[in-house]
N, C-alpha and C positions, 0 to 999 in steps of 0.2 A: 645336920648337914656338914659334910667335910668342908671346913673353911678354906681348904686348898682349892676346892672346885670354884671355878669362875674367877680365879685370880688373874687380873689383867685381861679378863675376857673382853672380846670385842673384835672388830675387824683387824685382821693381821695378828691376833693373839690367840694362843691356845687356851682352851678352857682348863687345862691341867698345868701345874707347875712344870717347868722344863726338867727333864730327867727324873720326874717324880719326886723331886726334893723340895720341901717347903722352904728350907733354909736357902737353897739356891734361888728359888722363886723370889724370896724377899730381897736378895741381892740384885736380882734382875730388875726389880721395881726401881731401885735406886739407879741402876744402869740406864734404864729407859728415861727416868726423870732427868738424869744428867745429860743424856743425849738431847732431850727436848730443850734443856736450858742453854745448850751451847750457843745457839744463834743469839740469844739475849745477852749472854755473858761476854761474847767476843765481837759483837757487831757495832759497839759504841763508836770505835774509831772509824768505822766505815759507813756510818749512818748517812753522812752527807752524800755518799754515792747515790743514794736513792732519792735525793732531792734535786730539783732543778738547780743548775749551777748559779742561776740568777735569782734564786729565791730571796725575797725580802729586799730586792734592789729596785730602784726606780728608773724607768725609761719612758719613751714616748712612742705612741702609735699614730697611724693615720686613720682616715675614716673607714678603711677596709680592715683595720686591725693589724696591719703590718708594722713592724718595728721600724721607725725612722731613726730613733736613738735607742740603742739597745740598753736594757736595764744594767746599770753599773754604778748608780749613785745611792747613797744612804739617806740623803735629804736633798731637796731642791726647793728653792724659794718660789719658783714659778716665773714664767717669762714676763719681763717688762720690756715691751718692744721686741728687739731681736736678741736679747741677752737674758740669761738666768744664772743666779748664783747656785752652786752645787757643793755638796760635801761628800767625801769618801772617808770611811773609817777603816783603819787597819789595826790588827792586833798581832804585832810581831812576836815570834817565838823566842823564848829565852834559851839559855844554854841547856837547860834540863828538858827542853821540849814543851814546856807549858807556855800558855799565852800570857804575854805581858799586858799592861794597861792599854786600853783602846786609845788610839791617836786619831784625832779628827783634823782633816785638812780641807780647806775651802778654796774654790776657784770659780770660774765662770765659763759658760759655754754659749755658742751661738745656736741658731736654729738647725744647723747640721750636726750638732753634738760635738763640735770641735772646741777644744779648750782654747779660750782666748786670754784668760787669766789663769796661770798655772796653779795646780793644787799644792800651794806652799804657804797659804796664809791662815791666820787664826780666825779671821772673819772676812766674809765677802758679801756684799749686797748690791743688787742692781737698783739704781735710783730712778730709772726712767730717763727719757730723752737721750738714751745711749750712754749715760754715765754709770760707772761701776766704781764702788769704793772698796778698798781692801786694807786690812790691818795686819801688821806683824809687830815684832818687838820694837821696831824703829818708829812706828806711828801709823797714820792713815794715808793711803795713796789713792790717787784718782786716775781712772782709765776711761777710754772711750769704748764704743761697741766693737772695735777691732782689736782691743787689747793694748792700744797705744797708751803709754804713760803720759798724762797731761801735765802733771806738776812734778818737777825733778825732786823737790824736797818734801818730806812727809809733814803732815799737820798733826798736832797733838790731839785735836778733837775730831770726831767724825763729821762728815758732811751731811747736809740736809737736802732732800728732794724739793726743788722749788719750781720746776716746770719752765717751759719756754726757753730751753737751752741754758739754764742756769742751775747751779747748786749753791747752797749757803755754806759759809765756813765761820768758825770762831777761832780766834788765836789769842793767847795770853802773852803779852809783852813782858820783857824782863823787868820793866819799871812798874809792873802791876797793872798797866792799862790793858783793857780787853778790846779786841778788834772784832767786829762783826761785819760781814758783807757777802757779796755774791761772786762766784767764779764762772767764767765762760769756758769754752773748750780750748781756749788758748791760755788758760790759767790767769787771765787778767782779773784783777781785783776791782770789782765795780760796786758803787753805792756803799762804800764802806763807812762804818761808824766806829769811832773810837771812844770807849767809855773811860773816863778818867778814874784814877785809883780811888779818889774820894767819892766816886759814884754820882758826881754831879751830872746833870743832863747835858749830853752833847748837843751840837747844833741841830742834828737831825737823827732820828732813829727809824729803822725799818722794822715793820711788824711781822709780816707773813709773806708767803710766796707771791711772785708775779703771777697774774692771771688775766687773760684778755688784755695783755699789754700794759697793765697797771699794777702797782703795789701800794699798800697802805704805808704811810710814814707819819711821823709826828715831829713837830718842832715846837718852839715856844708859843706859836700862835695856835697850836692844836693839830688835830688829825687832818690828813690830806691824802690825795691820790697822786702818785708820781709815775711818769712813763719811763721807758727804757733809756731815754736821754737824760734822766734825772730832773726833768722839768715838772713843776707842779701843774696838774691839769684841773684840779678842783679841791676846794677846802670844805670841811664839814663845819657848818655854823647853824646852831639851833638854840634859841634863847632858853637859858636855864637848863640845858641838857649837857651832860658830860658823857662823852663817848668812852665806854669802858673796854670794849673788845670789838674787833672787826675780823671778818672772814674774807678770803679772797673772792673776787667777783666771779660769779657763775651765772651764765645766761643774762649778763648785764646787771645783775643785782648782787649786793653784798649784805649778808646778815650781820647786824651790828647789835651790841648790847649797850644799853644806856642806863644811866642813873639820873633821877630827877632831883637829887639832893645836891645843892651847891657844895656841901661838904662831901667830897667823893671818897672820904676814908671809910664811910659806912655804906657798903653796898648790900651785904647780906643776901637775902633772897629777894630783894626788891629791885634787882636789875631787870629791865624789860627788853625784849628782843623785837627788832623790826627789820625792815629792808630799805636800803638806799640804793640809788642808781649810780652810774659812773660820774654824774655831776654832783654827787653827795647830796642829792635831793631825796626827801622822804617819798617812798612809793607805798610802802606798807608801814603804818605807825608802829612804834614800839609797844606792843600790847600782848606779847607772849612770854611765857616763862622760859621757853626754849624755842630756837629756830635753827633749822639746818639749811644747807645749800640747796638751790634749785637744781633739779635734774629732770629733763624732759617736761619742762613747764610746771613742775610741782615741787613744793618744799614742805618738809615735815615740821609741824609746829606743835607746841604744847601750851595749854591754858592752865592757869592756877597760880596762886600766890603773887598776884600782880598789884601794881599801883596804878591807879587811873590818873593820868596827867594829859594835858593837851599839848600837842606839838605846835610850835610856831617857828617859822623860818625867818631869818633876817635877810 
């Protein structure tokens, strides 16, 4: 069979080499191959034309699938109340037309997608209760849900979400003292504790966030619950029991970890979890290896590696 027969045969092709020349037909083969490769060879710079301009970006839709906030962000924290932290990445072009390193900028938006904290920070986080914290080279700043700056001077440490209209702060003094306390939306420093540089126990320390109007604190007499006015509402007292850890009140109960050794340097796996109420009274004895907050009337607990001791109240 003449090998020239059927060369490039198929729809749109002749079964004979063009002009009856095998050499020319061989050249035609490369011509056609070149033509077929043209789209792949020269479409790289235009490939984004065939993609949706918002591809890979995050936005928000309503129940009907309509965009409420168009896709424009590369990361979003998720809404906490009416605000959410967002990130936008940019890859500026250098002089030779190539992309430089990606730069990430953070800000915050409201439910309408409006920027309330501009995209000019290294880190932004919504804390809840309308608080937003943002960091730049100068330090950490605090904003409200309208983007209003709450504290004129930056803090060196980030803030903590505490609930009930408060955030926690930590500040290192020039003399080595460490200050811990809470801020309201007027930037008032509340319930502050100053730890001395020799780490001796201050008059009162606060342990965790306010919840249901109360916060756990400790002084020389032991653990207690304190209200927003700083007044002690109840003290924990249980014979032979050392309170090792406390969680904020949830549904009127606080999960607490206890040790039944008077030498509280040796807790190990022998700390037992139980629940006390807002009067610091035992409701569920410390009989669990783990215990978590109540939600909808239920709390997750774990059995195992426990010590059996009897609780007695004074």
